[in-house]
C-alpha positions in Angstrom: 0.1 -0.1 -0.2 1.3 3.7 -0.2 3.2 5.4 -3.0 6.9 5.8 -2.9 7.9 9.7 -2.1 9.0 11.7 -5.1 12.8 12.6 -5.5 11.3 16.3 -5.9 10.4 18.9 -3.5 6.7 20.1 -2.9 6.1 23.5 -5.0 6.6 26.6 -3.3 3.5 28.9 -2.9 3.4 32.1 -4.2 1.6 35.1 -3.3 -2.4 35.2 -4.8 -1.5 31.7 -5.3 -4.1 29.0 -3.3 -3.0 27.0 -1.1 -3.4 23.4 -2.6 -4.6 20.4 -0.8 -4.5 16.8 -1.8 -6.3 13.4 -0.3 -5.0 10.5 -2.3 -6.7 7.0 -1.0 -9.3 4.8 -0.5 -12.6 6.6 -1.0 -14.4 4.4 1.7 -16.4 6.1 4.9 -15.6 3.6 7.3 -11.9 3.5 7.4 -10.9 6.9 5.8 -13.8 9.1 7.0 -14.0 10.4 3.5 -17.2 12.0 3.7 -16.5 14.2 6.7 -13.1 15.2 5.4 -14.6 16.5 2.4 -17.2 18.2 4.1 -14.6 19.7 6.4 -12.5 20.4 3.2 -15.8 22.5 1.6 -16.3 24.6 5.2 -12.4 25.1 5.0 -12.8 26.4 1.6 -16.0 28.1 1.9 -13.9 30.5 4.6 -10.9 30.8 3.1 -11.3 31.4 -1.1 -7.3 31.0 -1.3 -7.8 27.2 -0.9 -8.3 24.4 -3.1 -8.5 20.8 -2.1 -8.6 17.5 -4.7 -9.6 14.2 -4.2 -7.9 11.4 -5.7 -9.0 7.7 -5.1 -11.8 5.1 -5.8 -13.6 2.5 -3.8 -17.1 2.2 -2.3 -18.1 5.4 -1.6 -17.7 6.9 -4.7 -21.2 7.8 -5.3 -21.5 9.2 -1.8 -18.6 11.5 -2.4 -20.1 12.5 -5.7 -23.1 13.4 -4.5 -21.7 15.4 -1.8 -20.1 17.7 -3.6 -23.2 18.1 -6.5 -24.9 19.6 -3.3 -21.8 21.8 -2.3 -18.5 21.7 -3.8 -17.3 25.5 -2.4 -17.9 26.6 -5.8 -16.1 24.5 -7.5 -13.1 24.7 -4.8 -13.1 21.0 -3.7 -12.7 18.7 -6.7 -13.1 14.4 -6.7 -11.0 13.3 -9.5 -10.8 10.0 -9.4 -8.3 7.1 -9.5 -4.6 7.6 -11.0 -2.1 5.0 -11.2 0.8 5.4 -9.0 3.0 6.0 -11.8 1.2 9.1 -12.2 1.4 10.6 -8.4 5.5 11.2 -8.4 4.9 14.1 -10.6 1.1 14.9 -9.1 1.8 15.0 -5.3 4.6 17.9 -5.4 2.1 20.0 -7.3 0.3 20.6 -3.9 1.1 22.2 -0.7 -0.9 19.8 1.8 -1.1 16.4 1.8 -4.1 14.8 3.5 -3.6 10.9 5.1 -6.6 9.6 7.1 -7.4 6.2 8.6 -9.3 4.9 11.1 -7.8 1.4 10.8 -4.0 2.1 10.3 -2.2 3.2 13.7 
């Protein structure tokens, strides 16, 4: 499980650029609390228009996540972008400033 860390460093945030948050993992409510996390990200992005959040992954609760975002996605600043192969993640993840990792099962 997991993805090897890229050798590059995270993208530096420049003045006027949004703070970019990323979640990549299983889209599963009991294990990852993905719906609570998404509600929290929407609330954060609603309060702070200079923040965006992208969610990547797959799992049994994709439909619930999509329904939640269809109701409120903080004016497009919280997006579910589906699964990505691990080979893409080494280039994708450094584009973000903050990564969110959650689990009720692992320590």
